[in-house]
VMD Tcl script that builds the backbone (N, CA, C; Angstrom):
set m [mol new atoms 501]
animate dup $m
set s [atomselect $m all]
$s set {name element resname resid chain x y z} {
  {N N MET 1 A 103.926 98.849 111.400}
  {CA C MET 1 A 104.244 98.731 112.805}
  {C C MET 1 A 104.319 100.129 113.413}
  {N N VAL 2 A 103.671 100.303 114.536}
  {CA C VAL 2 A 103.687 101.571 115.252}
  {C C VAL 2 A 104.549 101.398 116.493}
  {N N SER 3 A 105.556 102.235 116.597}
  {CA C SER 3 A 106.439 102.220 117.760}
  {C C SER 3 A 106.156 103.484 118.570}
  {N N ILE 4 A 105.821 103.305 119.853}
  {CA C ILE 4 A 105.470 104.441 120.702}
  {C C ILE 4 A 106.487 104.545 121.836}
  {N N GLU 5 A 107.058 105.741 121.938}
  {CA C GLU 5 A 108.068 106.015 122.962}
  {C C GLU 5 A 107.559 107.160 123.841}
  {N N ARG 6 A 107.929 107.148 125.094}
  {CA C ARG 6 A 107.469 108.182 126.022}
  {C C ARG 6 A 108.657 108.895 126.674}
  {N N GLU 7 A 108.604 110.226 126.638}
  {CA C GLU 7 A 109.557 111.037 127.396}
  {C C GLU 7 A 108.899 111.579 128.660}
  {N N CYS 8 A 107.583 111.404 128.758}
  {CA C CYS 8 A 106.862 111.822 129.950}
  {C C CYS 8 A 105.725 110.835 130.176}
  {N N GLU 9 A 105.368 110.667 131.429}
  {CA C GLU 9 A 104.298 109.731 131.773}
  {C C GLU 9 A 103.050 110.504 132.162}
  {N N ARG 10 A 101.956 110.116 131.574}
  {CA C ARG 10 A 100.650 110.679 131.893}
  {C C ARG 10 A 99.692 109.507 132.025}
  {N N THR 11 A 98.689 109.651 132.866}
  {CA C THR 11 A 97.686 108.608 133.034}
  {C C THR 11 A 96.350 109.130 132.511}
  {N N TYR 12 A 95.728 108.326 131.674}
  {CA C TYR 12 A 94.435 108.696 131.091}
  {C C TYR 12 A 93.437 107.566 131.298}
  {N N SER 13 A 92.175 107.871 131.067}
  {CA C SER 13 A 91.110 106.879 131.224}
  {C C SER 13 A 90.936 106.025 129.971}
  {N N PHE 14 A 91.797 106.202 128.990}
  {CA C PHE 14 A 91.724 105.434 127.749}
  {C C PHE 14 A 93.104 104.854 127.450}
  {N N ASP 15 A 93.143 103.892 126.571}
  {CA C ASP 15 A 94.394 103.242 126.188}
  {C C ASP 15 A 95.077 104.084 125.111}
  {N N VAL 16 A 96.103 104.805 125.503}
  {CA C VAL 16 A 96.817 105.715 124.604}
  {C C VAL 16 A 97.408 104.956 123.421}
  {N N ASP 17 A 98.098 103.847 123.692}
  {CA C ASP 17 A 98.744 103.089 122.618}
  {C C ASP 17 A 97.722 102.553 121.621}
  {N N ALA 18 A 96.613 102.042 122.119}
  {CA C ALA 18 A 95.576 101.500 121.234}
  {C C ALA 18 A 94.963 102.603 120.384}
  {N N THR 19 A 94.759 103.780 120.966}
  {CA C THR 19 A 94.198 104.907 120.213}
  {C C THR 19 A 95.149 105.334 119.106}
  {N N ILE 20 A 96.417 105.511 119.444}
  {CA C ILE 20 A 97.408 105.922 118.440}
  {C C ILE 20 A 97.495 104.895 117.321}
  {N N THR 21 A 97.595 103.632 117.677}
  {CA C THR 21 A 97.717 102.569 116.679}
  {C C THR 21 A 96.495 102.522 115.772}
  {N N ALA 22 A 95.310 102.644 116.349}
  {CA C ALA 22 A 94.083 102.613 115.551}
  {C C ALA 22 A 94.041 103.766 114.551}
  {N N VAL 23 A 94.437 104.952 114.979}
  {CA C VAL 23 A 94.416 106.118 114.072}
  {C C VAL 23 A 95.458 105.962 112.977}
  {N N VAL 24 A 96.654 105.506 113.320}
  {CA C VAL 24 A 97.691 105.280 112.301}
  {C C VAL 24 A 97.184 104.288 111.262}
  {N N GLU 25 A 96.654 103.177 111.708}
  {CA C GLU 25 A 96.179 102.143 110.785}
  {C C GLU 25 A 95.008 102.638 109.938}
  {N N GLU 26 A 94.084 103.369 110.548}
  {CA C GLU 26 A 92.932 103.895 109.796}
  {C C GLU 26 A 93.382 104.927 108.767}
  {N N ALA 27 A 94.329 105.783 109.142}
  {CA C ALA 27 A 94.834 106.787 108.204}
  {C C ALA 27 A 95.487 106.119 106.996}
  {N N LEU 28 A 96.264 105.073 107.235}
  {CA C LEU 28 A 96.917 104.361 106.130}
  {C C LEU 28 A 95.883 103.699 105.215}
  {N N GLN 29 A 94.867 103.121 105.832}
  {CA C GLN 29 A 93.801 102.521 105.029}
  {C C GLN 29 A 93.044 103.602 104.253}
  {N N TYR 30 A 92.774 104.710 104.908}
  {CA C TYR 30 A 92.035 105.819 104.293}
  {C C TYR 30 A 92.741 106.344 103.046}
  {N N VAL 31 A 94.063 106.521 103.113}
  {CA C VAL 31 A 94.796 107.063 101.954}
  {C C VAL 31 A 95.141 105.980 100.938}
  {N N GLY 32 A 94.836 104.731 101.266}
  {CA C GLY 32 A 95.072 103.644 100.324}
  {C C GLY 32 A 96.509 103.199 100.233}
  {N N CYS 33 A 97.234 103.284 101.329}
  {CA C CYS 33 A 98.627 102.842 101.321}
  {C C CYS 33 A 98.672 101.319 101.166}
  {N N PRO 34 A 99.346 100.831 100.144}
  {CA C PRO 34 A 99.359 99.390 99.895}
  {C C PRO 34 A 100.451 98.626 100.652}
  {N N TYR 35 A 101.161 99.280 101.549}
  {CA C TYR 35 A 102.309 98.670 102.207}
  {C C TYR 35 A 102.108 98.559 103.717}
  {N N GLU 36 A 102.803 97.615 104.306}
  {CA C GLU 36 A 102.967 97.596 105.755}
  {C C GLU 36 A 103.938 98.731 106.063}
  {N N CYS 37 A 103.633 99.532 107.063}
  {CA C CYS 37 A 104.431 100.728 107.325}
  {C C CYS 37 A 104.973 100.763 108.742}
  {N N ALA 38 A 106.077 101.478 108.885}
  {CA C ALA 38 A 106.667 101.753 110.191}
  {C C ALA 38 A 106.488 103.236 110.486}
  {N N VAL 39 A 105.900 103.521 111.649}
  {CA C VAL 39 A 105.704 104.893 112.118}
  {C C VAL 39 A 106.174 104.943 113.559}
  {N N ASN 40 A 107.008 105.916 113.870}
  {CA C ASN 40 A 107.484 106.120 115.237}
  {C C ASN 40 A 106.745 107.304 115.835}
  {N N VAL 41 A 106.236 107.118 117.052}
  {CA C VAL 41 A 105.526 108.183 117.758}
  {C C VAL 41 A 106.245 108.441 119.078}
  {N N LEU 42 A 106.569 109.700 119.314}
  {CA C LEU 42 A 107.187 110.106 120.569}
  {C C LEU 42 A 106.203 110.989 121.315}
  {N N LEU 43 A 105.866 110.587 122.545}
  {CA C LEU 43 A 104.999 111.385 123.411}
  {C C LEU 43 A 105.902 112.140 124.371}
  {N N THR 44 A 105.774 113.461 124.356}
  {CA C THR 44 A 106.694 114.288 125.130}
  {C C THR 44 A 105.941 115.409 125.825}
  {N N ASP 45 A 106.681 116.385 126.320}
  {CA C ASP 45 A 106.085 117.538 126.998}
  {C C ASP 45 A 106.436 118.817 126.235}
  {N N ASP 46 A 105.927 119.938 126.726}
  {CA C ASP 46 A 106.142 121.210 126.034}
  {C C ASP 46 A 107.610 121.603 125.937}
  {N N ALA 47 A 108.371 121.352 126.979}
  {CA C ALA 47 A 109.788 121.747 126.964}
  {C C ALA 47 A 110.552 121.005 125.872}
  {N N ASN 48 A 110.333 119.714 125.773}
  {CA C ASN 48 A 111.057 118.927 124.767}
  {C C ASN 48 A 110.593 119.223 123.348}
  {N N ILE 49 A 109.292 119.397 123.145}
  {CA C ILE 49 A 108.830 119.688 121.786}
  {C C ILE 49 A 109.257 121.096 121.374}
  {N N ARG 50 A 109.337 122.005 122.343}
  {CA C ARG 50 A 109.835 123.356 122.038}
  {C C ARG 50 A 111.267 123.288 121.531}
  {N N GLU 51 A 112.097 122.481 122.185}
  {CA C GLU 51 A 113.488 122.315 121.768}
  {C C GLU 51 A 113.560 121.740 120.344}
  {N N MET 52 A 112.746 120.734 120.064}
  {CA C MET 52 A 112.722 120.135 118.721}
  {C C MET 52 A 112.232 121.134 117.682}
  {N N ASN 53 A 111.218 121.905 118.040}
  {CA C ASN 53 A 110.670 122.905 117.130}
  {C C ASN 53 A 111.727 123.960 116.813}
  {N N ARG 54 A 112.480 124.352 117.816}
  {CA C ARG 54 A 113.563 125.338 117.615}
  {C C ARG 54 A 114.657 124.739 116.736}
  {N N GLU 55 A 115.035 123.505 117.041}
  {CA C GLU 55 A 116.120 122.855 116.313}
  {C C GLU 55 A 115.767 122.581 114.846}
  {N N HIS 56 A 114.560 122.102 114.584}
  {CA C HIS 56 A 114.205 121.660 113.234}
  {C C HIS 56 A 113.460 122.697 112.394}
  {N N ARG 57 A 112.787 123.652 113.073}
  {CA C ARG 57 A 111.984 124.620 112.320}
  {C C ARG 57 A 112.354 126.066 112.620}
  {N N ASN 58 A 113.328 126.270 113.516}
  {CA C ASN 58 A 113.729 127.618 113.922}
  {C C ASN 58 A 112.568 128.415 114.511}
  {N N ILE 59 A 111.661 127.718 115.189}
  {CA C ILE 59 A 110.539 128.369 115.871}
  {C C ILE 59 A 110.696 128.057 117.355}
  {N N ASP 60 A 110.930 129.090 118.143}
  {CA C ASP 60 A 111.238 128.908 119.555}
  {C C ASP 60 A 109.973 128.967 120.410}
  {N N LYS 61 A 109.102 127.983 120.218}
  {CA C LYS 61 A 107.917 127.858 121.064}
  {C C LYS 61 A 107.411 126.424 120.998}
  {N N ALA 62 A 106.683 126.058 122.029}
  {CA C ALA 62 A 106.084 124.723 122.053}
  {C C ALA 62 A 104.992 124.654 120.996}
  {N N THR 63 A 104.782 123.468 120.477}
  {CA C THR 63 A 103.712 123.231 119.524}
  {C C THR 63 A 103.021 121.931 119.921}
  {N N ASP 64 A 101.925 121.607 119.277}
  {CA C ASP 64 A 101.189 120.401 119.644}
  {C C ASP 64 A 101.773 119.148 119.016}
  {N N VAL 65 A 102.170 119.236 117.757}
  {CA C VAL 65 A 102.655 118.052 117.042}
  {C C VAL 65 A 103.689 118.456 116.000}
  {N N LEU 66 A 104.684 117.611 115.842}
  {CA C LEU 66 A 105.671 117.752 114.772}
  {C C LEU 66 A 105.661 116.469 113.953}
  {N N SER 67 A 105.792 116.634 112.656}
  {CA C SER 67 A 105.818 115.492 111.736}
  {C C SER 67 A 107.136 115.506 110.981}
  {N N PHE 68 A 107.749 114.332 110.895}
  {CA C PHE 68 A 109.009 114.190 110.183}
  {C C PHE 68 A 108.862 113.099 109.135}
  {N N PRO 69 A 108.317 113.464 107.955}
  {CA C PRO 69 A 108.124 112.459 106.895}
  {C C PRO 69 A 109.454 111.990 106.318}
  {N N MET 70 A 109.497 110.723 105.957}
  {CA C MET 70 A 110.693 110.146 105.342}
  {C C MET 70 A 110.592 110.102 103.818}
  {N N LEU 71 A 109.395 110.335 103.287}
  {CA C LEU 71 A 109.187 110.258 101.842}
  {C C LEU 71 A 108.925 111.641 101.269}
  {N N ASP 72 A 109.356 111.837 100.041}
  {CA C ASP 72 A 109.068 113.054 99.285}
  {C C ASP 72 A 108.043 112.695 98.219}
  {N N TYR 73 A 106.856 113.235 98.333}
  {CA C TYR 73 A 105.769 112.893 97.417}
  {C C TYR 73 A 105.636 113.956 96.336}
  {N N GLU 74 A 105.417 113.510 95.107}
  {CA C GLU 74 A 105.043 114.463 94.063}
  {C C GLU 74 A 103.568 114.807 94.210}
  {N N THR 75 A 102.780 113.794 94.571}
  {CA C THR 75 A 101.349 113.938 94.809}
  {C C THR 75 A 101.044 113.268 96.145}
  {N N PRO 76 A 100.250 113.917 97.009}
  {CA C PRO 76 A 99.943 113.290 98.292}
  {C C PRO 76 A 99.389 111.869 98.136}
  {N N ALA 77 A 99.864 110.993 98.993}
  {CA C ALA 77 A 99.421 109.593 99.064}
  {C C ALA 77 A 99.691 108.799 97.784}
  {N N ASP 78 A 100.621 109.277 96.970}
  {CA C ASP 78 A 101.054 108.527 95.786}
  {C C ASP 78 A 102.352 107.814 96.162}
  {N N PHE 79 A 102.222 106.520 96.396}
  {CA C PHE 79 A 103.358 105.728 96.867}
  {C C PHE 79 A 104.134 105.063 95.729}
  {N N SER 80 A 103.961 105.551 94.494}
  {CA C SER 80 A 104.590 104.904 93.335}
  {C C SER 80 A 106.113 104.937 93.402}
  {N N MET 81 A 106.689 105.940 94.080}
  {CA C MET 81 A 108.148 106.004 94.171}
  {C C MET 81 A 108.711 104.802 94.921}
  {N N VAL 82 A 107.900 104.225 95.785}
  {CA C VAL 82 A 108.341 103.056 96.548}
  {C C VAL 82 A 108.522 101.864 95.609}
  {N N GLU 83 A 107.630 101.730 94.657}
  {CA C GLU 83 A 107.714 100.622 93.701}
  {C C GLU 83 A 108.971 100.721 92.853}
  {N N GLU 84 A 109.400 101.945 92.560}
  {CA C GLU 84 A 110.564 102.162 91.708}
  {C C GLU 84 A 111.872 101.803 92.419}
  {N N GLU 85 A 111.967 102.111 93.710}
  {CA C GLU 85 A 113.186 101.841 94.479}
  {C C GLU 85 A 112.827 101.378 95.896}
  {N N PRO 86 A 112.266 100.184 96.017}
  {CA C PRO 86 A 111.770 99.736 97.333}
  {C C PRO 86 A 112.844 99.649 98.412}
  {N N ASP 87 A 114.066 99.331 98.059}
  {CA C ASP 87 A 115.120 99.182 99.063}
  {C C ASP 87 A 115.460 100.489 99.768}
  {N N ILE 88 A 115.252 101.602 99.098}
  {CA C ILE 88 A 115.544 102.911 99.676}
  {C C ILE 88 A 114.571 103.233 100.808}
  {N N TYR 89 A 113.331 102.795 100.676}
  {CA C TYR 89 A 112.273 103.207 101.587}
  {C C TYR 89 A 111.925 102.176 102.652}
  {N N ALA 90 A 112.446 100.973 102.536}
  {CA C ALA 90 A 112.054 99.890 103.441}
  {C C ALA 90 A 113.011 99.759 104.613}
  {N N ASP 91 A 112.458 99.403 105.756}
  {CA C ASP 91 A 113.254 99.053 106.917}
  {C C ASP 91 A 113.952 97.742 106.583}
  {N N PRO 92 A 115.282 97.694 106.637}
  {CA C PRO 92 A 116.003 96.483 106.225}
  {C C PRO 92 A 115.683 95.261 107.088}
  {N N GLU 93 A 115.276 95.480 108.337}
  {CA C GLU 93 A 114.976 94.354 109.222}
  {C C GLU 93 A 113.579 93.789 109.010}
  {N N THR 94 A 112.605 94.680 108.777}
  {CA C THR 94 A 111.210 94.228 108.688}
  {C C THR 94 A 110.646 94.260 107.280}
  {N N GLY 95 A 111.238 95.068 106.414}
  {CA C GLY 95 A 110.689 95.255 105.077}
  {C C GLY 95 A 109.558 96.273 105.039}
  {N N ASP 96 A 109.183 96.820 106.198}
  {CA C ASP 96 A 108.115 97.820 106.254}
  {C C ASP 96 A 108.560 99.124 105.602}
  {N N LEU 97 A 107.610 99.804 104.984}
  {CA C LEU 97 A 107.846 101.139 104.446}
  {C C LEU 97 A 107.991 102.097 105.625}
  {N N VAL 98 A 109.108 102.807 105.700}
  {CA C VAL 98 A 109.344 103.740 106.799}
  {C C VAL 98 A 108.728 105.093 106.424}
  {N N LEU 99 A 107.608 105.411 107.074}
  {CA C LEU 99 A 106.906 106.660 106.765}
  {C C LEU 99 A 107.506 107.864 107.475}
  {N N GLY 100 A 107.909 107.690 108.736}
  {CA C GLY 100 A 108.491 108.812 109.449}
  {C C GLY 100 A 108.142 108.811 110.915}
  {N N ASP 101 A 108.331 109.988 111.518}
  {CA C ASP 101 A 108.178 110.161 112.956}
  {C C ASP 101 A 107.122 111.213 113.271}
  {N N ILE 102 A 106.424 110.970 114.381}
  {CA C ILE 102 A 105.440 111.908 114.916}
  {C C ILE 102 A 105.867 112.219 116.353}
  {N N VAL 103 A 105.875 113.513 116.691}
  {CA C VAL 103 A 106.175 113.931 118.058}
  {C C VAL 103 A 104.975 114.727 118.556}
  {N N ILE 104 A 104.432 114.322 119.710}
  {CA C ILE 104 A 103.237 114.972 120.261}
  {C C ILE 104 A 103.531 115.445 121.678}
  {N N SER 105 A 103.178 116.686 121.954}
  {CA C SER 105 A 103.243 117.197 123.315}
  {C C SER 105 A 101.934 116.847 124.010}
  {N N LEU 106 A 102.010 115.996 125.009}
  {CA C LEU 106 A 100.810 115.639 125.765}
  {C C LEU 106 A 100.280 116.837 126.545}
  {N N GLU 107 A 101.172 117.728 126.968}
  {CA C GLU 107 A 100.725 118.949 127.648}
  {C C GLU 107 A 99.838 119.786 126.728}
  {N N ARG 108 A 100.286 119.972 125.491}
  {CA C ARG 108 A 99.496 120.759 124.525}
  {C C ARG 108 A 98.194 120.034 124.193}
  {N N ALA 109 A 98.250 118.711 124.048}
  {CA C ALA 109 A 97.031 117.949 123.746}
  {C C ALA 109 A 95.995 118.139 124.851}
  {N N GLU 110 A 96.441 118.091 126.102}
  {CA C GLU 110 A 95.520 118.293 127.228}
  {C C GLU 110 A 94.940 119.708 127.220}
  {N N ALA 111 A 95.784 120.710 127.000}
  {CA C ALA 111 A 95.328 122.103 126.986}
  {C C ALA 111 A 94.348 122.343 125.838}
  {N N GLN 112 A 94.653 121.790 124.671}
  {CA C GLN 112 A 93.771 121.989 123.515}
  {C C GLN 112 A 92.452 121.240 123.691}
  {N N ALA 113 A 92.476 120.085 124.317}
  {CA C ALA 113 A 91.231 119.361 124.589}
  {C C ALA 113 A 90.321 120.225 125.461}
  {N N ALA 114 A 90.892 120.846 126.484}
  {CA C ALA 114 A 90.108 121.725 127.348}
  {C C ALA 114 A 89.609 122.947 126.574}
  {N N GLU 115 A 90.500 123.523 125.758}
  {CA C GLU 115 A 90.147 124.722 124.981}
  {C C GLU 115 A 89.021 124.439 123.994}
  {N N TYR 116 A 89.067 123.277 123.327}
  {CA C TYR 116 A 88.063 122.935 122.315}
  {C C TYR 116 A 86.889 122.153 122.892}
  {N N ASN 117 A 86.927 121.929 124.199}
  {CA C ASN 117 A 85.842 121.265 124.910}
  {C C ASN 117 A 85.537 119.865 124.381}
  {N N HIS 118 A 86.598 119.088 124.204}
  {CA C HIS 118 A 86.421 117.675 123.890}
  {C C HIS 118 A 87.456 116.868 124.679}
  {N N SER 119 A 87.405 115.552 124.519}
  {CA C SER 119 A 88.252 114.680 125.331}
  {C C SER 119 A 89.718 114.727 124.888}
  {N N VAL 120 A 90.602 114.369 125.809}
  {CA C VAL 120 A 92.022 114.252 125.476}
  {C C VAL 120 A 92.192 113.159 124.422}
  {N N ARG 121 A 91.423 112.088 124.511}
  {CA C ARG 121 A 91.499 111.021 123.511}
  {C C ARG 121 A 91.209 111.564 122.116}
  {N N ARG 122 A 90.179 112.378 122.009}
  {CA C ARG 122 A 89.825 112.954 120.711}
  {C C ARG 122 A 90.948 113.868 120.216}
  {N N GLU 123 A 91.515 114.670 121.090}
  {CA C GLU 123 A 92.599 115.570 120.687}
  {C C GLU 123 A 93.834 114.792 120.259}
  {N N LEU 124 A 94.192 113.776 121.030}
  {CA C LEU 124 A 95.336 112.946 120.671}
  {C C LEU 124 A 95.101 112.279 119.311}
  {N N ALA 125 A 93.914 111.725 119.117}
  {CA C ALA 125 A 93.586 111.076 117.848}
  {C C ALA 125 A 93.650 112.075 116.691}
  {N N PHE 126 A 93.156 113.286 116.921}
  {CA C PHE 126 A 93.202 114.332 115.906}
  {C C PHE 126 A 94.648 114.654 115.526}
  {N N LEU 127 A 95.520 114.801 116.531}
  {CA C LEU 127 A 96.921 115.130 116.259}
  {C C LEU 127 A 97.616 114.012 115.497}
  {N N VAL 128 A 97.297 112.767 115.828}
  {CA C VAL 128 A 97.885 111.634 115.101}
  {C C VAL 128 A 97.378 111.622 113.661}
  {N N ALA 129 A 96.072 111.807 113.457}
  {CA C ALA 129 A 95.518 111.829 112.094}
  {C C ALA 129 A 96.149 112.952 111.277}
  {N N HIS 130 A 96.268 114.123 111.884}
  {CA C HIS 130 A 96.879 115.275 111.215}
  {C C HIS 130 A 98.307 114.949 110.784}
  {N N SER 131 A 99.066 114.406 111.706}
  {CA C SER 131 A 100.460 114.094 111.426}
  {C C SER 131 A 100.589 112.970 110.399}
  {N N MET 132 A 99.716 111.982 110.465}
  {CA C MET 132 A 99.752 110.894 109.477}
  {C C MET 132 A 99.519 111.429 108.071}
  {N N LEU 133 A 98.644 112.394 107.929}
  {CA C LEU 133 A 98.434 112.991 106.605}
  {C C LEU 133 A 99.704 113.683 106.133}
  {N N HIS 134 A 100.423 114.346 107.042}
  {CA C HIS 134 A 101.719 114.921 106.669}
  {C C HIS 134 A 102.689 113.820 106.229}
  {N N LEU 135 A 102.732 112.712 106.958}
  {CA C LEU 135 A 103.633 111.613 106.596}
  {C C LEU 135 A 103.254 110.993 105.255}
  {N N CYS 136 A 102.022 111.222 104.822}
  {CA C CYS 136 A 101.556 110.699 103.528}
  {C C CYS 136 A 101.567 111.769 102.439}
  {N N GLY 137 A 102.200 112.915 102.727}
  {CA C GLY 137 A 102.421 113.918 101.685}
  {C C GLY 137 A 101.459 115.079 101.649}
  {N N TYR 138 A 100.493 115.133 102.545}
  {CA C TYR 138 A 99.558 116.263 102.572}
  {C C TYR 138 A 100.170 117.410 103.353}
  {N N ASP 139 A 99.734 118.632 103.034}
  {CA C ASP 139 A 100.220 119.806 103.728}
  {C C ASP 139 A 99.097 120.826 103.823}
  {N N HIS 140 A 99.347 121.919 104.508}
  {CA C HIS 140 A 98.333 122.970 104.663}
  {C C HIS 140 A 98.982 124.346 104.550}
  {N N MET 141 A 99.713 124.522 103.455}
  {CA C MET 141 A 100.417 125.785 103.235}
  {C C MET 141 A 99.475 126.902 102.771}
  {N N ASP 142 A 98.332 126.539 102.211}
  {CA C ASP 142 A 97.344 127.547 101.819}
  {C C ASP 142 A 95.959 127.061 102.259}
  {N N ASP 143 A 94.957 127.915 102.108}
  {CA C ASP 143 A 93.618 127.587 102.603}
  {C C ASP 143 A 93.017 126.363 101.927}
  {N N ALA 144 A 93.248 126.195 100.643}
  {CA C ALA 144 A 92.688 125.035 99.940}
  {C C ALA 144 A 93.264 123.739 100.500}
  {N N GLU 145 A 94.575 123.697 100.696}
  {CA C GLU 145 A 95.215 122.508 101.276}
  {C C GLU 145 A 94.740 122.277 102.707}
  {N N ARG 146 A 94.599 123.354 103.460}
  {CA C ARG 146 A 94.147 123.252 104.847}
  {C C ARG 146 A 92.753 122.637 104.910}
  {N N LEU 147 A 91.866 123.086 104.030}
  {CA C LEU 147 A 90.495 122.552 104.016}
  {C C LEU 147 A 90.472 121.072 103.646}
  {N N VAL 148 A 91.312 120.679 102.695}
  {CA C VAL 148 A 91.405 119.263 102.314}
  {C C VAL 148 A 91.878 118.430 103.506}
  {N N MET 149 A 92.923 118.904 104.174}
  {CA C MET 149 A 93.436 118.166 105.332}
  {C C MET 149 A 92.405 118.085 106.445}
  {N N GLU 150 A 91.723 119.187 106.723}
  {CA C GLU 150 A 90.717 119.174 107.787}
  {C C GLU 150 A 89.621 118.160 107.494}
  {N N GLN 151 A 89.170 118.128 106.248}
  {CA C GLN 151 A 88.120 117.174 105.868}
  {C C GLN 151 A 88.615 115.739 106.035}
  {N N LYS 152 A 89.810 115.469 105.575}
  {CA C LYS 152 A 90.369 114.116 105.673}
  {C C LYS 152 A 90.560 113.697 107.140}
  {N N GLN 153 A 91.043 114.617 107.975}
  {CA C GLN 153 A 91.212 114.318 109.400}
  {C C GLN 153 A 89.886 113.917 110.021}
  {N N GLU 154 A 88.849 114.697 109.754}
  {CA C GLU 154 A 87.531 114.409 110.324}
  {C C GLU 154 A 86.982 113.086 109.801}
  {N N GLU 155 A 87.217 112.781 108.531}
  {CA C GLU 155 A 86.737 111.520 107.969}
  {C C GLU 155 A 87.454 110.328 108.611}
  {N N ILE 156 A 88.749 110.446 108.808}
  {CA C ILE 156 A 89.509 109.367 109.460}
  {C C ILE 156 A 88.966 109.131 110.871}
  {N N LEU 157 A 88.817 110.199 111.629}
  {CA C LEU 157 A 88.322 110.070 113.000}
  {C C LEU 157 A 86.879 109.566 113.019}
  {N N GLY 158 A 86.080 110.035 112.079}
  {CA C GLY 158 A 84.689 109.578 111.987}
  {C C GLY 158 A 84.600 108.090 111.724}
  {N N ARG 159 A 85.469 107.580 110.878}
  {CA C ARG 159 A 85.473 106.136 110.581}
  {C C ARG 159 A 85.799 105.319 111.826}
  {N N LEU 160 A 86.486 105.933 112.792}
  {CA C LEU 160 A 86.816 105.264 114.056}
  {C C LEU 160 A 85.803 105.567 115.163}
  {N N GLY 161 A 84.832 106.430 114.838}
  {CA C GLY 161 A 83.850 106.811 115.848}
  {C C GLY 161 A 84.402 107.753 116.904}
  {N N ILE 162 A 85.485 108.447 116.582}
  {CA C ILE 162 A 86.083 109.402 117.529}
  {C C ILE 162 A 85.634 110.799 117.111}
  {N N THR 163 A 84.625 111.276 117.795}
  {CA C THR 163 A 84.048 112.583 117.477}
  {C C THR 163 A 84.292 113.547 118.632}
  {N N ARG 164 A 83.904 114.774 118.431}
  {CA C ARG 164 A 84.057 115.771 119.503}
  {C C ARG 164 A 83.229 115.385 120.732}
  {N N ASP 165 A 82.160 114.625 120.523}
  {CA C ASP 165 A 81.285 114.240 121.624}
  {C C ASP 165 A 81.676 112.936 122.286}
  {N N SER 166 A 82.564 112.165 121.645}
  {CA C SER 166 A 82.921 110.852 122.204}
  {C C SER 166 A 83.987 111.005 123.278}
  {N N GLU 167 A 84.082 110.004 124.106}
  {CA C GLU 167 A 85.106 110.024 125.162}
  {C C GLU 167 A 86.371 109.494 124.626}
}
mol reanalyze $m
mol bondsrecalc $m
mol representation Tube
mol addrep $m
């Protein structure tokens, strides 16, 4: 289940909720997650994400996306810990695996779309795919990890037909 909350309102020519949901679902399928999952997405602005970035990462500047994974993975996309203690990881009301939270600055997404010369939809989808990989245990602390994540992000978006040239 994807829960989308808004701290700011923006109007786009595409369905924001449908795009986010499609990317979340495709990312879960891509990594082979065998569970129904709960992911919370907060759409905000630069001021609010800057505050969160300062509070949680001690970085006093706006960023495009923040990821707050609920699981600690030994290996990316290895969900075996859930099988060992399912009650710890499941939402008690729905039984869904709680993966975590994604926070996206729509202001940054718009600016980056212009900077990279592609659509806001593509940028938003990219940020969701990137964050979903973090929620599934991937990281980019070194160049090798960064390259793996970049490839996976592009493959997820490609499977949805969301390319730099698409609207």
